[in-house]
C-alpha atoms as one frame of an Amber mdcrd trajectory, in Angstrom:
protein
   0.632   9.889  12.682  -2.750  10.040  11.670  -4.203  11.139   8.220  -7.761
  11.433   9.446  -9.566  13.500   6.400  -6.683  13.191   3.843  -7.277  12.024
   0.498  -5.195  11.077  -2.500  -1.854  12.986  -2.411  -2.252  13.763   1.402
  -2.136   9.886   1.943   1.033   9.613  -0.256   2.603  12.417   1.429   1.546
  10.980   4.888   3.241   7.642   3.763   6.450   9.208   2.472   6.943  11.325
   5.727   6.633   8.197   7.683   9.181   6.095   5.496  11.386   9.204   4.859
  10.604   8.438   1.279   9.354  10.337  -1.708   6.049  10.795  -3.696   6.627
   9.438  -6.947   2.992   8.830  -7.885   0.911  10.700 -10.506  -0.680  10.004
 -13.917   1.001   6.964 -15.753   2.852   6.230 -12.736   2.367   2.301 -13.161
   1.320   1.747  -9.832   4.198   3.244  -7.766   3.027   6.022  -5.677   5.873
   6.216  -2.870   9.567   5.205  -2.941  10.797   3.795   0.402  14.525   3.712
   0.655  15.831   0.133   1.270  12.437  -1.249   0.100  11.193  -0.262  -3.187
   7.837   1.192  -4.117   4.409   1.105  -2.823   0.668   1.879  -4.121  -1.201
   3.915  -1.727  -4.777   3.542  -1.402  -7.205   5.494   1.252  -9.764   2.583
   1.342 -10.243  -1.113   0.743 -12.383  -0.328  -2.203 -10.056   1.291  -4.397
  -7.181  -1.204  -3.269  -9.585  -4.004  -4.645  -9.521  -2.498  -7.882  -6.003
  -2.105  -7.919  -5.260  -5.686  -6.826  -7.607  -7.004  -9.356  -5.613  -5.147
 -11.954  -2.393  -6.498 -10.585  -3.824  -9.930 -10.733  -4.988  -9.738 -14.354
  -1.451  -8.253 -15.433   0.185 -10.764 -13.126   2.530  -7.843 -11.736   2.491
  -7.411  -8.207   3.191  -4.052  -6.346   3.097  -3.612  -2.680   0.138  -1.896
  -1.490  -0.640   0.532   1.766  -4.186   1.418   2.484  -5.624   3.605   5.242
  -3.734   5.406   7.799  -0.028   4.845   8.198   1.417   3.266  11.350   5.173
   3.218  12.325   7.650   2.712   9.613   9.067  -0.540  11.452   5.397  -2.041
  11.704   4.488  -1.217   8.244   7.723  -2.601   6.706   7.127  -5.764   8.672
   3.554  -6.152   7.324   5.026  -5.146   3.831   7.518  -7.908   3.917   5.073
 -10.582   5.393   2.027  -9.705   3.450   2.882  -7.627   0.754   0.847  -5.011
   2.024  -0.196  -2.530   5.057  -3.665  -2.073   6.212  -4.435   0.934   8.631
  -5.504  -0.267  12.061  -8.759   1.720  11.684  -9.926  -0.553   8.347 -12.352
  -3.174   9.411 -11.518  -6.582   8.496  -7.858  -5.877   8.492  -6.335  -9.396
   8.775  -8.713 -10.558   6.099  -7.624  -8.128   3.769  -3.770  -8.579   4.601
  -4.402 -12.364   3.854  -6.293 -11.186   0.450  -3.091  -9.242  -0.165  -0.812
 -12.015   0.301  -2.752 -14.332  -1.994  -2.711 -11.953  -4.544   1.245 -11.461
  -4.234   1.569 -15.303  -4.506  -1.041 -15.867  -7.356   1.415 -12.923  -9.165
   4.571 -14.967  -8.593   5.896 -12.153  -6.318
């Protein structure tokens, strides 16, 4: 599935479709955009810039919420990445591995 040209809610919808979950995001959603059956909730960001601000706030609050950035992949590969790193970074995002390592470090620092 590709989300080329999608923004905001479109990304949330794309992730909820791949995971067969539900969009729960909205104003005051406490960082929970998509509910994934058997996993929990994830925050969805279209780009690393938005993710950076979200992760900084997570670190400040010491409350980690797994995050998905960019275009979704298959449900299996995203779940594997979410479990391993605490996040998924779309294959179209530059410096993908570096961003995943950063997400894992924020998760560690938050005690998750």
